[in-house]
Structures are given as structure tokens and as C-alpha cells.
All heavy atoms as a GROMACS GRO file, in nm:
protein
  523
    1MET      N    1   0.761  -1.210  -2.324
    1MET     CA    2   0.735  -1.225  -2.190
    1MET      C    3   0.618  -1.131  -2.149
    1MET      O    4   0.619  -1.016  -2.191
    1MET     CB    5   0.861  -1.205  -2.107
    1MET     CG    6   0.861  -1.264  -1.982
    1MET     SD    7   1.015  -1.248  -1.876
    1MET     CE    8   1.145  -1.293  -1.994
    2GLN      N    9   0.533  -1.177  -2.066
    2GLN     CA   10   0.420  -1.101  -2.025
    2GLN      C   11   0.461  -0.993  -1.925
    2GLN      O   12   0.549  -1.017  -1.844
    2GLN     CB   13   0.315  -1.198  -1.959
    2GLN     CG   14   0.190  -1.126  -1.905
    2GLN     CD   15   0.107  -1.230  -1.842
    2GLN    OE1   16   0.102  -1.345  -1.884
    2GLN    NE2   17   0.030  -1.195  -1.740
    3ASN      N   18   0.407  -0.871  -1.931
    3ASN     CA   19   0.434  -0.756  -1.846
    3ASN      C   20   0.349  -0.773  -1.722
    3ASN      O   21   0.238  -0.753  -1.722
    3ASN     CB   22   0.410  -0.625  -1.926
    3ASN     CG   23   0.457  -0.510  -1.842
    3ASN    OD1   24   0.535  -0.532  -1.743
    3ASN    ND2   25   0.430  -0.393  -1.885
    4THR      N   26   0.429  -0.812  -1.618
    4THR     CA   27   0.350  -0.836  -1.494
    4THR      C   28   0.421  -0.750  -1.382
    4THR      O   29   0.516  -0.687  -1.405
    4THR     CB   30   0.357  -0.982  -1.448
    4THR    OG1   31   0.496  -1.022  -1.430
    4THR    CG2   32   0.296  -1.067  -1.547
    5CYS      N   33   0.378  -0.765  -1.258
    5CYS     CA   34   0.432  -0.686  -1.152
    5CYS      C   35   0.575  -0.724  -1.121
    5CYS      O   36   0.655  -0.649  -1.067
    5CYS     CB   37   0.347  -0.708  -1.021
    5CYS     SG   38   0.346  -0.870  -0.956
    6CYS      N   39   0.624  -0.841  -1.164
    6CYS     CA   40   0.753  -0.888  -1.135
    6CYS      C   41   0.842  -0.894  -1.261
    6CYS      O   42   0.949  -0.944  -1.262
    6CYS     CB   43   0.755  -1.026  -1.073
    6CYS     SG   44   0.657  -1.034  -0.917
    7SER      N   45   0.795  -0.840  -1.373
    7SER     CA   46   0.871  -0.851  -1.498
    7SER      C   47   0.998  -0.767  -1.488
    7SER      O   48   1.002  -0.658  -1.432
    7SER     CB   49   0.784  -0.793  -1.612
    7SER     OG   50   0.680  -0.870  -1.643
    8ALA      N   51   1.102  -0.824  -1.548
    8ALA     CA   52   1.235  -0.767  -1.564
    8ALA      C   53   1.303  -0.734  -1.428
    8ALA      O   54   1.406  -0.659  -1.434
    8ALA     CB   55   1.219  -0.625  -1.644
    9ILE      N   56   1.260  -0.791  -1.325
    9ILE     CA   57   1.336  -0.767  -1.199
    9ILE      C   58   1.462  -0.851  -1.196
    9ILE      O   59   1.562  -0.802  -1.141
    9ILE     CB   60   1.235  -0.814  -1.074
    9ILE    CG1   61   1.124  -0.716  -1.069
    9ILE    CG2   62   1.323  -0.819  -0.951
    9ILE    CD1   63   1.027  -0.754  -0.960
   10TYR      N   64   1.462  -0.968  -1.248
   10TYR     CA   65   1.574  -1.062  -1.235
   10TYR      C   66   1.661  -1.064  -1.353
   10TYR      O   67   1.745  -1.154  -1.365
   10TYR     CB   68   1.518  -1.202  -1.208
   10TYR     CG   69   1.430  -1.196  -1.082
   10TYR    CD1   70   1.291  -1.195  -1.090
   10TYR    CD2   71   1.496  -1.210  -0.959
   10TYR    CE1   72   1.214  -1.192  -0.971
   10TYR    CE2   73   1.416  -1.200  -0.846
   10TYR     CZ   74   1.275  -1.200  -0.856
   10TYR     OH   75   1.199  -1.196  -0.738
   11THR      N   76   1.663  -0.968  -1.447
   11THR     CA   77   1.736  -0.973  -1.565
   11THR      C   78   1.881  -0.967  -1.545
   11THR      O   79   1.966  -1.028  -1.607
   11THR     CB   80   1.696  -0.863  -1.670
   11THR    OG1   81   1.699  -0.740  -1.603
   11THR    CG2   82   1.565  -0.894  -1.727
   12VAL      N   83   1.930  -0.897  -1.431
   12VAL     CA   84   2.071  -0.883  -1.402
   12VAL      C   85   2.116  -1.010  -1.330
   12VAL      O   86   2.217  -1.066  -1.360
   12VAL     CB   87   2.088  -0.762  -1.325
   12VAL    CG1   88   2.239  -0.751  -1.275
   12VAL    CG2   89   2.057  -0.637  -1.406
   13LYS      N   90   2.050  -1.048  -1.232
   13LYS     CA   91   2.086  -1.160  -1.146
   13LYS      C   92   2.070  -1.298  -1.209
   13LYS      O   93   2.142  -1.394  -1.183
   13LYS     CB   94   2.006  -1.159  -1.020
   13LYS     CG   95   2.046  -1.034  -0.924
   13LYS     CD   96   1.989  -1.050  -0.790
   13LYS     CE   97   2.024  -0.932  -0.713
   13LYS     NZ   98   2.024  -0.952  -0.574
   14VAL      N   99   1.964  -1.316  -1.295
   14VAL     CA  100   1.940  -1.443  -1.361
   14VAL      C  101   1.942  -1.418  -1.511
   14VAL      O  102   1.844  -1.369  -1.570
   14VAL     CB  103   1.804  -1.501  -1.314
   14VAL    CG1  104   1.779  -1.635  -1.381
   14VAL    CG2  105   1.795  -1.506  -1.172
   15PRO      N  106   2.059  -1.457  -1.576
   15PRO     CA  107   2.067  -1.434  -1.726
   15PRO      C  108   1.981  -1.527  -1.807
   15PRO      O  109   1.964  -1.501  -1.922
   15PRO     CB  110   2.215  -1.452  -1.746
   15PRO     CG  111   2.262  -1.541  -1.637
   15PRO     CD  112   2.174  -1.509  -1.523
   16ASP      N  113   1.938  -1.638  -1.750
   16ASP     CA  114   1.865  -1.741  -1.831
   16ASP      C  115   1.720  -1.703  -1.840
   16ASP      O  116   1.654  -1.684  -1.732
   16ASP     CB  117   1.880  -1.876  -1.767
   16ASP     CG  118   1.826  -1.992  -1.852
   16ASP    OD1  119   1.745  -1.963  -1.941
   16ASP    OD2  120   1.862  -2.111  -1.822
   17VAL      N  121   1.665  -1.689  -1.955
   17VAL     CA  122   1.524  -1.644  -1.976
   17VAL      C  123   1.427  -1.749  -1.923
   17VAL      O  124   1.318  -1.709  -1.871
   17VAL     CB  125   1.505  -1.623  -2.134
   17VAL    CG1  126   1.357  -1.587  -2.157
   17VAL    CG2  127   1.592  -1.516  -2.181
   18ARG      N  128   1.457  -1.877  -1.935
   18ARG     CA  129   1.362  -1.977  -1.877
   18ARG      C  130   1.350  -1.966  -1.731
   18ARG      O  131   1.241  -1.978  -1.679
   18ARG     CB  132   1.418  -2.114  -1.918
   18ARG     CG  133   1.413  -2.142  -2.070
   18ARG     CD  134   1.489  -2.266  -2.101
   18ARG     NE  135   1.626  -2.253  -2.058
   18ARG     CZ  136   1.713  -2.351  -2.048
   18ARG    NH1  137   1.676  -2.473  -2.073
   18ARG    NH2  138   1.835  -2.330  -2.009
   19ILE      N  139   1.459  -1.931  -1.660
   19ILE     CA  140   1.452  -1.923  -1.518
   19ILE      C  141   1.372  -1.791  -1.480
   19ILE      O  142   1.296  -1.789  -1.392
   19ILE     CB  143   1.588  -1.918  -1.451
   19ILE    CG1  144   1.656  -2.058  -1.480
   19ILE    CG2  145   1.581  -1.890  -1.307
   19ILE    CD1  146   1.804  -2.053  -1.436
   20GLN      N  147   1.397  -1.688  -1.554
   20GLN     CA  148   1.320  -1.569  -1.533
   20GLN      C  149   1.177  -1.586  -1.547
   20GLN      O  150   1.098  -1.532  -1.464
   20GLN     CB  151   1.366  -1.460  -1.644
   20GLN     CG  152   1.502  -1.399  -1.617
   20GLN     CD  153   1.528  -1.298  -1.736
   20GLN    OE1  154   1.455  -1.270  -1.818
   20GLN    NE2  155   1.655  -1.254  -1.733
   21LYS      N  156   1.132  -1.658  -1.648
   21LYS     CA  157   0.991  -1.684  -1.670
   21LYS      C  158   0.930  -1.764  -1.560
   21LYS      O  159   0.821  -1.739  -1.506
   21LYS     CB  160   0.964  -1.755  -1.800
   21LYS     CG  161   0.985  -1.677  -1.923
   21LYS     CD  162   0.959  -1.753  -2.055
   21LYS     CE  163   0.978  -1.663  -2.173
   21LYS     NZ  164   0.947  -1.735  -2.296
   22ARG      N  165   1.007  -1.865  -1.506
   22ARG     CA  166   0.962  -1.945  -1.400
   22ARG      C  167   0.948  -1.867  -1.269
   22ARG      O  168   0.856  -1.872  -1.190
   22ARG     CB  169   1.061  -2.065  -1.377
   22ARG     CG  170   1.011  -2.155  -1.265
   22ARG     CD  171   0.880  -2.220  -1.272
   22ARG     NE  172   0.884  -2.306  -1.390
   22ARG     CZ  173   0.763  -2.364  -1.425
   22ARG    NH1  174   0.647  -2.345  -1.362
   22ARG    NH2  175   0.766  -2.447  -1.529
   23ILE      N  176   1.052  -1.771  -1.244
   23ILE     CA  177   1.044  -1.688  -1.128
   23ILE      C  178   0.924  -1.596  -1.132
   23ILE      O  179   0.849  -1.576  -1.040
   23ILE     CB  180   1.176  -1.607  -1.111
   23ILE    CG1  181   1.297  -1.699  -1.080
   23ILE    CG2  182   1.170  -1.493  -1.015
   23ILE    CD1  183   1.428  -1.642  -1.081
   24GLU      N  184   0.912  -1.533  -1.248
   24GLU     CA  185   0.787  -1.439  -1.270
   24GLU      C  186   0.657  -1.511  -1.247
   24GLU      O  187   0.573  -1.464  -1.180
   24GLU     CB  188   0.792  -1.376  -1.405
   24GLU     CG  189   0.901  -1.268  -1.425
   24GLU     CD  190   0.906  -1.220  -1.565
   24GLU    OE1  191   0.803  -1.224  -1.630
   24GLU    OE2  192   1.010  -1.164  -1.601
   25PHE      N  193   0.649  -1.632  -1.305
   25PHE     CA  194   0.526  -1.709  -1.285
   25PHE      C  195   0.507  -1.748  -1.140
   25PHE      O  196   0.383  -1.722  -1.088
   25PHE     CB  197   0.537  -1.837  -1.373
   25PHE     CG  198   0.413  -1.921  -1.361
   25PHE    CD1  199   0.292  -1.892  -1.422
   25PHE    CD2  200   0.419  -2.044  -1.283
   25PHE    CE1  201   0.183  -1.981  -1.411
   25PHE    CE2  202   0.310  -2.122  -1.270
   25PHE     CZ  203   0.193  -2.088  -1.336
   26SER      N  204   0.606  -1.789  -1.069
   26SER     CA  205   0.590  -1.828  -0.931
   26SER      C  206   0.559  -1.707  -0.841
   26SER      O  207   0.479  -1.714  -0.747
   26SER     CB  208   0.708  -1.912  -0.888
   26SER     OG  209   0.822  -1.834  -0.893
   27MET      N  210   0.632  -1.597  -0.868
   27MET     CA  211   0.605  -1.478  -0.785
   27MET      C  212   0.466  -1.427  -0.802
   27MET      O  213   0.403  -1.388  -0.709
   27MET     CB  214   0.710  -1.365  -0.821
   27MET     CG  215   0.852  -1.404  -0.782
   27MET     SD  216   0.873  -1.437  -0.618
   27MET     CE  217   0.926  -1.281  -0.558
   28ASN      N  218   0.415  -1.424  -0.928
   28ASN     CA  219   0.279  -1.384  -0.954
   28ASN      C  220   0.183  -1.476  -0.882
   28ASN      O  221   0.079  -1.428  -0.819
   28ASN     CB  222   0.251  -1.379  -1.097
   28ASN     CG  223   0.318  -1.255  -1.164
   28ASN    OD1  224   0.326  -1.148  -1.106
   28ASN    ND2  225   0.367  -1.268  -1.285
   29LYS      N  226   0.210  -1.609  -0.887
   29LYS     CA  227   0.121  -1.705  -0.819
   29LYS      C  228   0.118  -1.677  -0.668
   29LYS      O  229   0.016  -1.677  -0.600
   29LYS     CB  230   0.159  -1.844  -0.847
   29LYS     CG  231   0.126  -1.893  -0.980
   29LYS     CD  232  -0.014  -1.924  -0.990
   29LYS     CE  233  -0.022  -2.069  -1.040
   29LYS     NZ  234  -0.167  -2.116  -1.046
   30MET      N  235   0.243  -1.653  -0.614
   30MET     CA  236   0.250  -1.628  -0.468
   30MET      C  237   0.179  -1.503  -0.430
   30MET      O  238   0.103  -1.497  -0.329
   30MET     CB  239   0.400  -1.620  -0.427
   30MET     CG  240   0.467  -1.735  -0.412
   30MET     SD  241   0.630  -1.720  -0.343
   30MET     CE  242   0.735  -1.785  -0.478
   31LEU      N  243   0.189  -1.394  -0.508
   31LEU     CA  244   0.121  -1.265  -0.477
   31LEU      C  245  -0.032  -1.289  -0.494
   31LEU      O  246  -0.107  -1.232  -0.418
   31LEU     CB  247   0.172  -1.158  -0.568
   31LEU     CG  248   0.312  -1.116  -0.538
   31LEU    CD1  249   0.366  -1.024  -0.643
   31LEU    CD2  250   0.324  -1.049  -0.406
   32THR      N  251  -0.072  -1.355  -0.599
   32THR     CA  252  -0.215  -1.369  -0.620
   32THR      C  253  -0.283  -1.454  -0.523
   32THR      O  254  -0.397  -1.420  -0.467
   32THR     CB  255  -0.233  -1.434  -0.762
   32THR    OG1  256  -0.172  -1.353  -0.854
   32THR    CG2  257  -0.390  -1.452  -0.797
   33LEU      N  258  -0.219  -1.567  -0.482
   33LEU     CA  259  -0.276  -1.660  -0.393
   33LEU      C  260  -0.252  -1.636  -0.243
   33LEU      O  261  -0.310  -1.691  -0.157
   33LEU     CB  262  -0.233  -1.811  -0.427
   33LEU     CG  263  -0.287  -1.846  -0.560
   33LEU    CD1  264  -0.234  -1.986  -0.599
   33LEU    CD2  265  -0.438  -1.854  -0.574
   34GLY      N  266  -0.141  -1.555  -0.224
   34GLY     CA  267  -0.104  -1.517  -0.083
   34GLY      C  268  -0.039  -1.635  -0.011
   34GLY      O  269  -0.057  -1.656   0.115
   35SER      N  270   0.029  -1.727  -0.078
   35SER     CA  271   0.092  -1.841  -0.017
   35SER      C  272   0.230  -1.868  -0.092
   35SER      O  273   0.247  -1.829  -0.205
   35SER     CB  274   0.003  -1.958  -0.042
   35SER     OG  275   0.071  -2.072   0.010
   36SER      N  276   0.324  -1.921  -0.007
   36SER     CA  277   0.447  -1.954  -0.062
   36SER      C  278   0.464  -2.108  -0.061
   36SER      O  279   0.580  -2.165  -0.089
   36SER     CB  280   0.560  -1.889   0.002
   36SER     OG  281   0.566  -1.924   0.145
   37ILE      N  282   0.362  -2.188  -0.028
   37ILE     CA  283   0.368  -2.327  -0.022
   37ILE      C  284   0.339  -2.379  -0.168
   37ILE      O  285   0.236  -2.358  -0.227
   37ILE     CB  286   0.256  -2.390   0.074
   37ILE    CG1  287   0.284  -2.326   0.219
   37ILE    CG2  288   0.259  -2.534   0.072
   37ILE    CD1  289   0.181  -2.355   0.315
   38VAL      N  290   0.434  -2.467  -0.214
   38VAL     CA  291   0.424  -2.502  -0.353
   38VAL      C  292   0.298  -2.582  -0.384
   38VAL      O  293   0.234  -2.567  -0.486
   38VAL     CB  294   0.552  -2.592  -0.386
   38VAL    CG1  295   0.536  -2.653  -0.529
   38VAL    CG2  296   0.680  -2.506  -0.378
   39ASN      N  297   0.252  -2.669  -0.290
   39ASN     CA  298   0.132  -2.748  -0.319
   39ASN      C  299   0.011  -2.659  -0.322
   39ASN      O  300  -0.095  -2.706  -0.377
   39ASN     CB  301   0.115  -2.855  -0.206
   39ASN     CG  302   0.216  -2.964  -0.223
   39ASN    OD1  303   0.254  -3.000  -0.334
   39ASN    ND2  304   0.249  -3.027  -0.118
   40ARG      N  305   0.008  -2.542  -0.261
   40ARG     CA  306  -0.103  -2.449  -0.275
   40ARG      C  307  -0.098  -2.359  -0.401
   40ARG      O  308  -0.200  -2.303  -0.433
   40ARG     CB  309  -0.110  -2.359  -0.146
   40ARG     CG  310  -0.148  -2.444  -0.028
   40ARG     CD  311  -0.160  -2.351   0.094
   40ARG     NE  312  -0.196  -2.431   0.212
   40ARG     CZ  313  -0.196  -2.384   0.334
   40ARG    NH1  314  -0.169  -2.252   0.352
   40ARG    NH2  315  -0.218  -2.458   0.432
   41LEU      N  316   0.026  -2.352  -0.453
   41LEU     CA  317   0.038  -2.262  -0.568
   41LEU      C  318  -0.016  -2.316  -0.694
   41LEU      O  319  -0.054  -2.251  -0.783
   41LEU     CB  320   0.188  -2.220  -0.587
   41LEU     CG  321   0.252  -2.138  -0.486
   41LEU    CD1  322   0.398  -2.118  -0.509
   41LEU    CD2  323   0.185  -2.001  -0.470
   42SER      N  324  -0.024  -2.449  -0.698
   42SER     CA  325  -0.073  -2.508  -0.820
   42SER      C  326  -0.131  -2.656  -0.794
   42SER      O  327  -0.074  -2.726  -0.698
   42SER     CB  328   0.040  -2.528  -0.926
   42SER     OG  329   0.001  -2.593  -1.044
   43SER      N  330  -0.226  -2.686  -0.867
   43SER     CA  331  -0.282  -2.828  -0.855
   43SER      C  332  -0.223  -2.913  -0.967
   43SER      O  333  -0.244  -3.040  -0.972
   43SER     CB  334  -0.436  -2.817  -0.869
   43SER     OG  335  -0.473  -2.763  -0.990
   44LEU      N  336  -0.158  -2.852  -1.061
   44LEU     CA  337  -0.089  -2.933  -1.168
   44LEU      C  338   0.046  -2.988  -1.127
   44LEU      O  339   0.136  -2.915  -1.076
   44LEU     CB  340  -0.070  -2.843  -1.294
   44LEU     CG  341  -0.200  -2.784  -1.349
   44LEU    CD1  342  -0.158  -2.690  -1.467
   44LEU    CD2  343  -0.287  -2.900  -1.404
   45HIS      N  344   0.068  -3.111  -1.151
   45HIS     CA  345   0.193  -3.181  -1.112
   45HIS      C  346   0.311  -3.118  -1.188
   45HIS      O  347   0.418  -3.098  -1.126
   45HIS     CB  348   0.176  -3.324  -1.138
   45HIS     CG  349   0.302  -3.401  -1.096
   45HIS    ND1  350   0.343  -3.422  -0.972
   45HIS    CD2  351   0.386  -3.471  -1.176
   45HIS    CE1  352   0.455  -3.491  -0.966
   45HIS    NE2  353   0.489  -3.523  -1.088
   46THR      N  354   0.292  -3.085  -1.312
   46THR     CA  355   0.405  -3.034  -1.392
   46THR      C  356   0.448  -2.895  -1.343
   46THR      O  357   0.569  -2.866  -1.340
   46THR     CB  358   0.365  -3.019  -1.537
   46THR    OG1  359   0.244  -2.944  -1.556
   46THR    CG2  360   0.341  -3.162  -1.606
   47GLU      N  361   0.348  -2.811  -1.298
   47GLU     CA  362   0.389  -2.680  -1.238
   47GLU      C  363   0.462  -2.698  -1.105
   47GLU      O  364   0.566  -2.626  -1.080
   47GLU     CB  365   0.267  -2.594  -1.219
   47GLU     CG  366   0.211  -2.532  -1.355
   47GLU     CD  367   0.090  -2.447  -1.319
   47GLU    OE1  368   0.056  -2.424  -1.207
   47GLU    OE2  369   0.040  -2.398  -1.426
   48LYS      N  370   0.420  -2.788  -1.027
   48LYS     CA  371   0.498  -2.823  -0.909
   48LYS      C  372   0.639  -2.863  -0.927
   48LYS      O  373   0.726  -2.810  -0.856
   48LYS     CB  374   0.420  -2.928  -0.822
   48LYS     CG  375   0.287  -2.884  -0.764
   48LYS     CD  376   0.220  -3.000  -0.689
   48LYS     CE  377   0.080  -2.957  -0.658
   48LYS     NZ  378   0.012  -3.058  -0.582
   49ILE      N  379   0.659  -2.944  -1.025
   49ILE     CA  380   0.790  -2.992  -1.059
   49ILE      C  381   0.872  -2.872  -1.107
   49ILE      O  382   0.988  -2.855  -1.068
   49ILE     CB  383   0.778  -3.098  -1.173
   49ILE    CG1  384   0.727  -3.227  -1.108
   49ILE    CG2  385   0.926  -3.130  -1.229
   49ILE    CD1  386   0.705  -3.336  -1.218
   50GLY      N  387   0.809  -2.782  -1.183
   50GLY     CA  388   0.881  -2.661  -1.226
   50GLY      C  389   0.925  -2.565  -1.113
   50GLY      O  390   1.029  -2.519  -1.112
   51PHE      N  391   0.829  -2.562  -1.014
   51PHE     CA  392   0.870  -2.478  -0.892
   51PHE      C  393   0.989  -2.549  -0.818
   51PHE      O  394   1.077  -2.472  -0.785
   51PHE     CB  395   0.754  -2.470  -0.796
   51PHE     CG  396   0.643  -2.374  -0.848
   51PHE    CD1  397   0.510  -2.424  -0.844
   51PHE    CD2  398   0.666  -2.250  -0.890
   51PHE    CE1  399   0.406  -2.345  -0.879
   51PHE    CE2  400   0.560  -2.173  -0.932
   51PHE     CZ  401   0.434  -2.219  -0.931
   52TYR      N  402   0.977  -2.672  -0.794
   52TYR     CA  403   1.088  -2.742  -0.717
   52TYR      C  404   1.220  -2.736  -0.799
   52TYR      O  405   1.327  -2.721  -0.739
   52TYR     CB  406   1.047  -2.883  -0.691
   52TYR     CG  407   0.948  -2.893  -0.580
   52TYR    CD1  408   0.825  -2.947  -0.597
   52TYR    CD2  409   0.980  -2.842  -0.450
   52TYR    CE1  410   0.734  -2.961  -0.490
   52TYR    CE2  411   0.883  -2.842  -0.349
   52TYR     CZ  412   0.762  -2.909  -0.371
   52TYR     OH  413   0.676  -2.912  -0.265
   53ARG      N  414   1.215  -2.749  -0.921
   53ARG     CA  415   1.336  -2.735  -1.009
   53ARG      C  416   1.396  -2.600  -1.001
   53ARG      O  417   1.524  -2.585  -1.003
   53ARG     CB  418   1.306  -2.776  -1.158
   53ARG     CG  419   1.289  -2.929  -1.171
   53ARG     CD  420   1.264  -2.960  -1.310
   53ARG     NE  421   1.255  -3.112  -1.332
   53ARG     CZ  422   1.205  -3.170  -1.436
   53ARG    NH1  423   1.186  -3.096  -1.544
   53ARG    NH2  424   1.200  -3.298  -1.444
   54MET      N  425   1.314  -2.500  -1.002
   54MET     CA  426   1.358  -2.364  -1.001
   54MET      C  427   1.424  -2.335  -0.860
   54MET      O  428   1.537  -2.273  -0.856
   54MET     CB  429   1.247  -2.263  -1.017
   54MET     CG  430   1.285  -2.117  -1.009
   54MET     SD  431   1.160  -2.009  -0.972
   54MET     CE  432   1.095  -2.058  -0.812
   55LEU      N  433   1.365  -2.379  -0.756
   55LEU     CA  434   1.420  -2.365  -0.628
   55LEU      C  435   1.545  -2.439  -0.600
   55LEU      O  436   1.633  -2.402  -0.520
   55LEU     CB  437   1.317  -2.399  -0.516
   55LEU     CG  438   1.193  -2.316  -0.515
   55LEU    CD1  439   1.085  -2.374  -0.415
   55LEU    CD2  440   1.227  -2.174  -0.476
   56SER      N  441   1.569  -2.554  -0.668
   56SER     CA  442   1.695  -2.627  -0.646
   56SER      C  443   1.797  -2.598  -0.755
   56SER      O  444   1.906  -2.655  -0.756
   56SER     CB  445   1.663  -2.778  -0.653
   56SER     OG  446   1.611  -2.814  -0.782
   57ASN      N  447   1.777  -2.498  -0.840
   57ASN     CA  448   1.865  -2.461  -0.946
   57ASN      C  449   1.990  -2.390  -0.885
   57ASN      O  450   1.971  -2.308  -0.800
   57ASN     CB  451   1.796  -2.362  -1.048
   57ASN     CG  452   1.872  -2.350  -1.174
   57ASN    OD1  453   1.998  -2.333  -1.177
   57ASN    ND2  454   1.808  -2.348  -1.282
   58THR      N  455   2.106  -2.430  -0.922
   58THR     CA  456   2.225  -2.368  -0.877
   58THR      C  457   2.268  -2.242  -0.951
   58THR      O  458   2.369  -2.183  -0.900
   58THR     CB  459   2.339  -2.470  -0.878
   58THR    OG1  460   2.359  -2.512  -1.014
   58THR    CG2  461   2.309  -2.591  -0.796
   59ARG      N  462   2.200  -2.200  -1.044
   59ARG     CA  463   2.237  -2.076  -1.117
   59ARG      C  464   2.210  -1.948  -1.047
   59ARG      O  465   2.249  -1.838  -1.081
   59ARG     CB  466   2.172  -2.070  -1.255
   59ARG     CG  467   2.220  -2.185  -1.346
   59ARG     CD  468   2.148  -2.173  -1.477
   59ARG     NE  469   2.238  -2.210  -1.585
   59ARG     CZ  470   2.203  -2.206  -1.709
   59ARG    NH1  471   2.082  -2.168  -1.746
   59ARG    NH2  472   2.294  -2.252  -1.802
   60PHE      N  473   2.118  -1.953  -0.947
   60PHE     CA  474   2.094  -1.840  -0.861
   60PHE      C  475   2.076  -1.885  -0.719
   60PHE      O  476   2.038  -2.008  -0.693
   60PHE     CB  477   1.979  -1.759  -0.911
   60PHE     CG  478   1.837  -1.827  -0.899
   60PHE    CD1  479   1.758  -1.785  -0.788
   60PHE    CD2  480   1.796  -1.931  -0.981
   60PHE    CE1  481   1.639  -1.851  -0.774
   60PHE    CE2  482   1.678  -1.987  -0.963
   60PHE     CZ  483   1.595  -1.948  -0.866
   61SER      N  484   2.078  -1.806  -0.624
   61SER     CA  485   2.059  -1.836  -0.474
   61SER      C  486   1.923  -1.795  -0.440
   61SER      O  487   1.852  -1.716  -0.502
   61SER     CB  488   2.162  -1.775  -0.395
   61SER     OG  489   2.149  -1.640  -0.394
   62HIS      N  490   1.875  -1.840  -0.331
   62HIS     CA  491   1.745  -1.808  -0.272
   62HIS      C  492   1.742  -1.665  -0.219
   62HIS      O  493   1.643  -1.601  -0.224
   62HIS     CB  494   1.700  -1.907  -0.164
   62HIS     CG  495   1.690  -2.047  -0.214
   62HIS    ND1  496   1.730  -2.152  -0.137
   62HIS    CD2  497   1.635  -2.095  -0.322
   62HIS    CE1  498   1.695  -2.259  -0.204
   62HIS    NE2  499   1.641  -2.229  -0.318
   63ASP      N  500   1.867  -1.618  -0.204
   63ASP     CA  501   1.874  -1.471  -0.155
   63ASP      C  502   1.836  -1.384  -0.275
   63ASP      O  503   1.791  -1.269  -0.260
   63ASP     CB  504   2.010  -1.441  -0.109
   63ASP     CG  505   2.053  -1.504   0.013
   63ASP    OD1  506   1.954  -1.541   0.097
   63ASP    OD2  507   2.169  -1.532   0.044
   64ASP      N  508   1.860  -1.432  -0.404
   64ASP     CA  509   1.821  -1.349  -0.518
   64ASP      C  510   1.670  -1.336  -0.523
   64ASP      O  511   1.622  -1.235  -0.581
   64ASP     CB  512   1.872  -1.414  -0.647
   64ASP     CG  513   2.022  -1.414  -0.659
   64ASP    OD1  514   2.087  -1.328  -0.587
   64ASP    OD2  515   2.077  -1.501  -0.728
   65LEU      N  516   1.598  -1.428  -0.471
   65LEU     CA  517   1.448  -1.414  -0.477
   65LEU      C  518   1.407  -1.311  -0.379
   65LEU      O  519   1.309  -1.239  -0.405
   65LEU     CB  520   1.384  -1.543  -0.440
   65LEU     CG  521   1.392  -1.656  -0.543
   65LEU    CD1  522   1.324  -1.786  -0.484
   65LEU    CD2  523   1.326  -1.620  -0.665
   0.00000   0.00000   0.00000
């Protein structure tokens, strides 16, 4: 996993590595672009699907973000 500003923040709350990677990726995009709107975070359809799947995942709550 890449060492970023959000690395290792969610290791306790989110035990799944795939979800951790998606959270780190989305948080870095939000901080870089200054937006939390999914359509502005990426122009790639597959990344948008990944964001929406992460947000609708029941393994963690939005409060964890």
C-alpha cells in the first residue's frame, strides 16, 4: 500500500484491505481535488462504481469516514 496522508488510518475500523485501499484512494482524491462529489473525483466509470460500492458497503458506517 502506498504511503499517503491517509495511510493506516482505518486499519482498526476497517479490517478489509480492499476497503482500506478504496478509502485511501478516495480520501486522497477528495483532498487533492477539493471536492466530495463522486462525478468530480473521477472521469473513469470504473472508479465511480468503486466509490459508490465503497459508500454503500455495510462493513463500515459513514461515521467511520
